[in-house]
Steps between C-alpha positions, in 0.01 A plus 500: 500500500238645732138572408553873450796437266291255298221753462740775393670259257163400351391863460832600349577208270197276433204741510615709200503189276156396625362852453640523146347161416162625623545815292565290187196281572282807554609666176454171314144489628403824325284429193657612173221752439632700799863506378616763248634370171879484489738564212642192325694275739482752787317238706795262460737764640259553789484124562880478503532794737231385742634145512860623522399683818324184622817296443704759691260499795485120511879489484520733800238295686704182463847654522446659839423175678697327773509181289822482298350287219213745449751781485735313264226409249282807552555637148403173331202455732395857421511439125312171532228657718477799265447265206245298696314816596504603132330171409245542779437861392436398141268221615315746724448736205306228317220569749520880485250657256669615181845383605694228321772254582809557289825309483674828408385657828647206689822536301511872586444413870787252489720746312440762768612255768799397291607860440488564874719192562750612236518846659538341843777274374684789337458758778495250787218673690501222759789268582541223754747711699252781576392345826850553648499814711800732460733557792432824684 
């Protein structure tokens, strides 16, 4: 793979996951006094959605790699990294004014990643055979 292909691959597949992670960190850094109050359990749905997207983007980042093992285990790696980022996010919120660390937020983060993986398994968004180009 030449340098230009690597740059395009990074921009297309890895950068979105990195950008989304930065977005999550930035939003987690907002003090609670600046965030509008949410209806009961709405924040858990938001956590699940945001971390479901993170899992999807991490899955793409690892799936579209030249390394077969990264591709084969990309979904599990994505879920693991999503869970790890959920733990790190909750830890980070301990140091954000007015924010708290909650196990239920972490569980919602993990659920979001798990829901994405279930959808991916059912709909088969990405399969190992996608890198085979069709005959013209």
